N, C-alpha and C positions, 0 to 999 in steps of 0.2 A: 502492499499498499500505497503513495505517497505523500506526504506534505510539506508545503509550501509555508515558509515563513514571511509574515507582513506587521507591517506598525501600526496600521488603522483598523478599523472597527469591517469590514472585507476588502479586499481586493479583490479587482477587477482587470486579470489580466486575460488581453485578444492576441492568438493563434499568430492576427498579421494584421500591418499596423491602413486596414482600412473598414470601414465596413461593407457591405454585400445590398442591406437593404437601403432605401425603394427599393423596386425592381425596375427596369431599365424601363419606360412604355413604349420604347421606342423602336421599330422591327431590326431584328442582327442576325446576321447566320447565327450557325448550328453551333454548338457547342459538343462534347461526348464525353457516352460514357464510353468506356470501355472496361468490358466485362470480358475477364480471363483467365480460359481454365488450367490449370494447373494441379502436379502433383509434387511430394514430394521422390515420388520416385521417379521421376520423367524427367529423361537424361535429353529432349531436347529442351527441354521448359524453360532453364536459367539460358539458352540465349533468347529465346523467345520475352525471359525476362527484362535482359541485354536492350533486345528495341524497345516494348513499348516504356522502360527507359530514358530512351533516348526523345520518343516525343513527349513524350512527357517533357522534358528538356526542351526541346525544341516550342510548345508550345504551351507552356508555364498557365496559360490562363483558360486552358478553348480545351484539354482534355486531360483529361480522367480516367484514368484507368486500374480495378477494381480487380482482388488479384481475387481467386476460386477453388479452392479444394478440392478436387472431385473425379473421378472414374479409379479401373482400378491399383491408377496408380498415385493416392493419393491417401493409401491403405496403411495402414499401420501393419507392419509383419515383423516387429524387434520389440519385445521389451519395453524395450527405450524410447520405441517412438511416439512423439504428438497423432494426436487425433487432428488434425485439420479441417476437417471438414463442416460442412453443415445439410442443417436439414432442406436448406431451401434447394443447394447444388446442384441436387438426382434434378426437376426436372424444367429447370435451367439451359442444365448441362444438353436434356435430352431434346430442350428446344430447337436448339443450334442445330442440327439433322445428319450432323456426325459424327462421329469414334473414335476420332483421335486427339487425344492435346501433342501439349498448348495447340487449344483453339480460341477463337477469341472471336466476338460480336459486335462494332459498329453501331449503336445507338438502335439496335436488336434490328435493324437490316437488312433486309438481299440483296447486298451491290453483287456479288458472282456467283456461279457452279452453281443458281436455289438454292440454296440454306441462306441461312445465315450466320454460319460458324466456318470465318476466312483461316486457311493456314495463312500460319506467321507471316510465310515469303511474303502472303499480298497482302500485310498491314500499309504499313507505308502509303501504300500508293490508293488505297481507299478512304482513311482518313483526311490526305491530300485535299482527295473529293469531295468528303464531308464536310469537310470546314468550309465550305463555299459555299453551301446547302444555303436556302433561307429558313430561319424558326416562324413560323406564324402565329408563336406562343412562346415570349418570356417568364424566368425561374430563376427568385435570389431566396438565400436562404442564411439567419443567422439563429449562433445556437449557446446558451446557459450553461455551466454544469458545477455542479457542483459536488466540491472532489470531494467531502469527509461525507453526504449522503449517497450519494454517487448520482446524484436525482440530472437529466438530462431535458430540455428543455429547449425546439426546436422548431421556431419560427418561420412561416413559408409564404412566401408571395407571386401568387400568378398571373399574368399580366396574355390575354393576346391580343395581337397586333392587326390582323390581319382574320378578314374569310375565308370555307374555305375547310377549318378542323371541324370532330364533332363537337357536341352541348355540352362531353363530361368527357373528363380525359383521367390515369391515373397515374396518381402519386409516387413518386419509390422515394424510401428514403436508407441509404445504407448509411454502417458503421463497418469502417476497417480499422485496419491498425501495423502497426512500420514496426522496425527491427525485433522482429520474431526470432531470437533465435532453434538454427530443427534443424534436424537435417536436410540435406538435397543431391540426388544424383548428380553426378556432371557442373557439380557447382566453380570447376574452373573454367565451365563456359562465361560465365559473371565476375570479375575475380573481383568483383572492387567489393560487392557485398560475404566474403568470405574472411570470414574471423580464422587468427590463427589455432586454433581450438579443431582447424577445422567443417566446422561446421557449417549456416549458413545465415542470414540477414534479410527474412521472409522480407518483400515490402504490403501494400496495398494488401492486405490478408482479409478479405471478407469477413465478416463475425454476422448482424444482422440486417434484417428488413424490420425492419419495423413501423410503417407501417403493413409490412404483411406481404408473401408470397409477388403478388402477383401489382400492390400497390392501392394503395385509398383514390377510391371513387371522389373525385371534382369535380363541381357544374364550373362550367369553364365559358360563357357567356361572352360576347364582341364588348373588348376600349372599359372595361371594368376591371379593378381589382381585387384581385380573392387574395383573401389567407386566412390559415389552416396554423393551431397549435399542435403540436406533437408531444407527450411525457412519456417518455423513459427510460427508465431506474437497470445504469448497468450495473452487470451481474460482476466478481469477483475471478471469475474464466470461466473459458467458454471451453468443454470439453478440457475441464481441467489445466489449459492454458491459461496462464493469468493475464488478467485482462487491462494495460496501465493506459491510463489514462490521460498521458498527455504525449503517449501518439496513440490518440487517434486520431482516424480523419469523415468526413463527411462528408459525401456523394447523394447531391441531390438530384432526382429528374421527373422529365412529364411524356407520357407515351401515347399514344392512339390507345392503349390494351395492353393490353401483355404485352404486346409487339411492338414494334416503332416509335421510340423514342425520339421525340421529334427538338428537346433539349433538353439541356444537363448545365448542371455546377454546381462550386465545390458550395463547406459549408466553413463561412468564421464561426469558430472555437472559444466562446469567452468561462475561465474559467476562475470561478467563484470561493477565496481561500480566508476562512477567518485566518484575525488579526493574533489570535491565541496560538495556533502552530510552529508547527520550529521544521525550518527543512535541517533537510538530515541527509547522511549519506551512507548507509551499509553495505557492506560485501561480505562471501562468504566464504571456502575452502571445507572441501574437504580432508578431513587426513584417513590417516590406511587402520581398515576392519579389524576393531576386534576380536579377529575369531579362533575356535578349539581349531578347527580340519574340516573338511570335507565334506566328514558326514556331519555335522552340529543341522540342529535347524534353526537356531537364534544368534547374533553375532547385538554387539556393541557397539553402536560408533560412535569418534566425539568429528569437530570441525571448529573449525577456526574462524570469527565472526571478528571485523576488523569495520573499525571509526575511522572512514573515511571525507568526512567532515568537518566541521570548522563547532561541531556543540555537544554539549556532553549531552547520550544517552544516559537513561538510569531502566530503561526496562525494554525485554528485545522478543521474538518470537522467531522459532524451526519448526522446519515445519519435513517432515521427511515423505517423499514418493517412491510406492515404491510399487514399481509394474506400471507407472504412470499413476496409479489410487494416490490421493492423498491423506496419510494420517492425518491423524490429530494430531492441531499445533503444542509444542510445551516452547512456554512462560519460561524469562528468565530473568530475574529481578537485583541485577545489580549496575554499578556504575562504568560504565565506559569514558574516557577524555578523547576528549577529538584529535585522532591519528594513533589512536590502542587500538590492540586484539583482545581477546580470552579463545583459549580452548573452553568448552564444550562439553559435557557428557550426555548423548542422547538415551529413549528408552532402549532396552532390548524391541531387536525388529525379529520378527519370523518368520520363516522362508518358509515355501511348498514342494516350490518348484525347480527345476534343477538348475537352470539358467533365471538372474534375475536381474533385473535393473534399480540402482538406487540414487539418487535425489534428495538433494536439502536444498528448503527455498528459507532464507532471513524476512521476515516480514517487522513491525513495527507490533511493539504492542498496542500500546496506546495509542492510538487513531486518534484522539481528541487533542494530542501534544505535537506528532512527528508525520509526516509526511517525507521517502527517502526517495528524492528525485533521479537517480536513476537504476534507470530492471532491470539493464541486461547483470551486474553482475550480483544481482541479488540469490540466481542459482547456480547449482554445482555444475557440470558438463555427472554426467554418469557412473555410477562403480557398478561394474560384472561382479557377480555377487554367485558363484559357481555350490552345487552342493546333490548331494548322491541322497537322496528319501532310503529312508530302510524298506520300503516294497519295494525300489530299484535289487536289494539282494535275499534274492529269495533258499538259496543254497548254497550248501558251503561244502568243501571241498580239499583234498593234500593229495600234495606228488611230488615223489622225490626228482630234481634235475637236478643230477650230477653228471657228469664227464670223468666216466672211473676212470682212463687213458692218461689225461691228464691232471688226474684227483686237482678236480674244480667243480665248484658248489653255484649256482648262481641260485641268490633269493629268494625270496615270492615276490613276484610286486604289480601294486596295481597301478595301470596307465588313469588319468585324466584327460580326452582330448581338450583340446577348447579352442577343436579349429572354426570360427566364425560362421561358417555355411554349415555347421551341425552336424 
């Protein structure tokens, strides 16, 4: 959890220096909602990210990418794999009309080949075409989020500038997260997002449509300002993946129905922070696991917690993640001076699988006093813990291995193969 220090009763911190509202009432060219489908086991996807990131750099105010983790290439295969999939992904991928990833749609419109889904080789060409199209409706968005309650309020404005469209349309509001650390096959094809530990920083990662799978129905009369307010509470995590508020982005769009997005825009976010909150930066490192041998079904983990900030921290929480499942957090009440670290012993962990993945998450305990501003160092890399369940050994035997002619005795041995391919 993050907390930000302030000197007034409430601080309003805006993600950009200008406001989106009010909506423009003159006709404009289209902006693009770019819905890209990807997966952690997709070897061609980092190359796709590189293309769409380049388009975002070229058209920063007109091109808004959203990455959906979907298909068999997004399914977790190892205990340590995060699950980046969402409930909304399957229906959208089905609408693409293709069976491969990476694939993307430009404003959910058919540009070539009779289907919405475009191969990455076609993205740059058709984005250039889409940006020259006229939009008969404009949209603008602003949002506030309370970092304590995680209440998100999004204000939308819609204005139809020309006739020819339907009398009602669908408003879509999507939440995505940047800088999400995780695995990625062939990540070397997008080296700017490869971390020193070999993991990959996933960007624009879709989490939720707060207006539902296909959007909220909006009446759109000509030359009339239409407003709407949506309230949503951001959960602490999606599928066990911690959601950091300051890594959030919101993209809104207006469509004729489930397809044909006419215009899109990014939502400016203002963060509301109470003055009693202190800015801190805690990090955590896993130490060697204390265990007797491979036959033990339990082990006692230890971790080192670091205070990298400039404020004394008097309490914190450590959460263990076992095979992707978060365990009950353990609270520690002790002063940690700026620049100091402390080693803490956690509760005993029981394993039953042959191969187990264990991570540790550092969290603030007093949520009303502290906000951790750096998310990437709040959890450790995965530790692999191997175990031989008692059920694996069902028989006993004795055999005498000797070479009598050489007078050599071979001791009994048990060999564990930890080949990552199983």
